[in-house]
N, C-alpha and C positions, 0 to 999 in steps of 0.2 A: 403473586410474583413468580418471576417464570419458577416451568420445573423443575430443571436445574439447578437451580441454585436455591428453593425451598431442600431440593435433593441432600446440600451443604446443609445448610442451616438443619433441618433435622442429622443428619449425624454428627456433625462439628468437623469433620475432614475440609479440609486447604489442601485443594494441588495447585502446582507450579511444575509451567515450561522451563522455568526462567533458570540456566547453570547455575553451580556454586558462586561462582565471581556476579553472575548479574543479581542474580539475587540480593548477596554481600551488599555492592553499589547501588542497588537501589537501598536497600536499608540506608545504606547510610548521610544518603541525602533524603527520609524521610516518609518511603512509599512502602509501607508494607505489603507483598502478595496475600491477597484475601480467596485466591481462585484461580483456573483452567477456564477462560471461555471462551465458545465457540462460535460459529456461527456458517449456515447451512444452508445451502438451495441445488434441488437440482433442473432445472431449468432449460424447454427447450426452442430457436430462437433459429427463423430462418436468416437473419444477416450477420455474421459474426462479431464487429466492432460494436453496435449494440446492443448481444445475447452478451457482451465480455463488462459491457458499464451494466447496464444492470444485473447480471448474477454477480461480480463484484458488490456492489452496493447493495442490493436485499444481504448478503451476509456477513458485511461488517456492521446496517441496521439489528441483527439478531442473534452479532457478539453485543454490540454498545447498552443493548436490551439485556444480556442476562449481567455487564457489566452492572448496567444500575441496582439487577435487582439482587447484589450480591452488596451493593453502596459502598461500587469502585469509587474512586476519581481518576481514575486513569484504564491504558491497558497497553500493555511491553510488550515490546519481543513477538507482533504478530503476524502472523504468515499465514502466503495465501497459497494455494494452491487450486488448480485445475484437469476434471479429470473428464476427461472425451469420452463418452455415455456410450455414441451410436455420432448416424451426420449431423444432425440438430440438434444436443443435447448433453448438453456437459456440466458435471459435477464441480458448485461454486464452494469450499472449508474456508473458512476462516480460523487462526486458531494463535489464542495468545494469553497473557499472567496479568490477571486484574491487579490491580494495588491500593490501598489504600494512603490518605497523604497521611501523618500521624503527626505533623503539624509542620504549617504557615497558614494561605486562604489556600482550600478548598474549591479547584473549579465550579463554575454552572454546571455544567457537563464535563459526562468524563472521556476524557484528550483521549487516541488513539494513533499510535508509532508503532512504527517494523521498527524502529533502533532497540539496541540492546538494553540489557542496564549503565553496564559502564557508562556506557554513550550517551544516555538519559543520562548520568551523575553528571557527567563531562557540561552537555547541554546548559542544563542546572546551577552550574557553575558556576558557567560564563555570565550568568544571568540571564537566558533562555528556557524559555521550556516550551512543548512539542502543544501543537492545537489538536491535530489530525490527521494521519493518514490520508495523501493524495497521492490519484490516479490520476494517468492520461492516456488514453488509449489511441491511435487512427490507425485505420487500414484500408490500401484502395487499392483493385486492378487495373494494370495497363496493358495493351498489345501491339504490336509493334510486326508489322507483314517482312520485312526489312529483314529482322534477326538474323536471321539462317543463310540471311547472303554474305553476313560479315564472321566469316570462324577464325579462330585467333584472334581477334582483337574486342575492343571491349563494348558493350554491348549499352550504350544510352538512355533506352528506357527502363531497365532491372532498375542504372543505376542510382541515372534520375526518384523513379519511385519508391527505391527507398529510402534514398533522401527526406524525399518530400511528410514521406510516416513518419521518421524517427522527427523532423521538426516538428509538425501536426500534433507528435502524441506529447511535445514535450511545451509547450506549446498549449495545451489542453491540461498539463499539470500544472504552470502556471495557471490558470484561470484558478482550480482549482483551489490553488492555495489563496488566492485574492479573494475571493467570493469566501473564507474562512474568514478573513478578518487577520489573519497574522501577516506578518512581517518579511516573511522568507521562507524560505522553504529547503530542505536536505535532500537530493536525491539518490538513493541509497542504492535501486537496480536498475539495470530499462535491459527488456529481452526487447528483437525480433528472429519472427518468423518470415521466411519466403519460399514459395512456392514457380513450379512453372502451369503453366496451359495449356499444351501439348507443346510447342515446336515456337508462335511468336507472343504467348500471353505471360501475365504472370501478377502474379498478388502478393502485397507483402502488405506484414500487422507485426502494428512496434507498441512494443506498454515504457510507461512509465514508472515506478514507483517511488515514492518517499513522504519526509514530514513535515508538515508547515507547521513553523514554529513562529512564538510569536518576543519581542522585547520584554522582559523583565527587569533588567535592568543593567547597568553598565557589562560594561562587556561585550569582546569576538564573538562570534558566533563558532568553536568547533567544526575544522575541516577533514575530519578524518575521512569522511565517507566520499563519497565519492564529485559528488559540490555544493556550491551554496551558487543557492539562484536568488539574488534580491528583490523585493518586488521597489525599489526607489528610486 
C-alpha cells in the first residue's frame, strides 16, 4: 500500500480539496470523497518541452497510484503546478480529491479529471463520463534576422511561431484523447509562454489541459468549459 494511503487507513482521516458545492455535487451523483491525493516529482531536463511532458506524466502516475491504494474510482478537480527550481530543474505537483462510486458500475481503473464536482455531476447526468486528464504541449524556437528592420509593424516570425505551437499543442491534446479510447475531449485551460532571444529570435511554449470523456448514455456533453473537441 502507498505510504500516504496507509496513513489514511490507520488514522481513519479522510481529507478533501473539494469545495462544499463540489463535494455535495459529487455525492449527489454517487461519488463519495475518500481522500486528498498527490503526485510530485522534481526533475532535471535539458529540453523544456520533453521535460514538461515527462514531469506531468510522472506526477499523474503517482497521483493515480495513491488513488488506487485508497480504493478510489476517480480523482476530481486535479490542479497541476510547475515550479522552476533552477535553469534545468522543475518541480511538478498534481493535487486532487479521490472519490469512490457508491452506486452504479465501477470503472476498471480510476479516472482523472481537472473538472470540478459540479462539472462532473453535469457530465454524468448528461450521459458522459470522464476518462482521463489529457495534456498537449508543444514548443519551438525561431529566428528572423530582419526582425529589427521593421519597427512599428507586425513581426511575422513570432506571430507564426505562436500560432504553430498552439496548433500543435491542441493536436497533441487531441491525440491523447484519441489514444485514451474516449469519444471526445473538454478543453478546460490553455497556457502560452513566449520570450525573446536577443533581437532576432523567439521561443514559445503552449499547453492545453482538459479531460477525455466517453459517452455512457443519451445526451449531449455540457459546454460550460472552453470547448468540446469531437473525434467523429
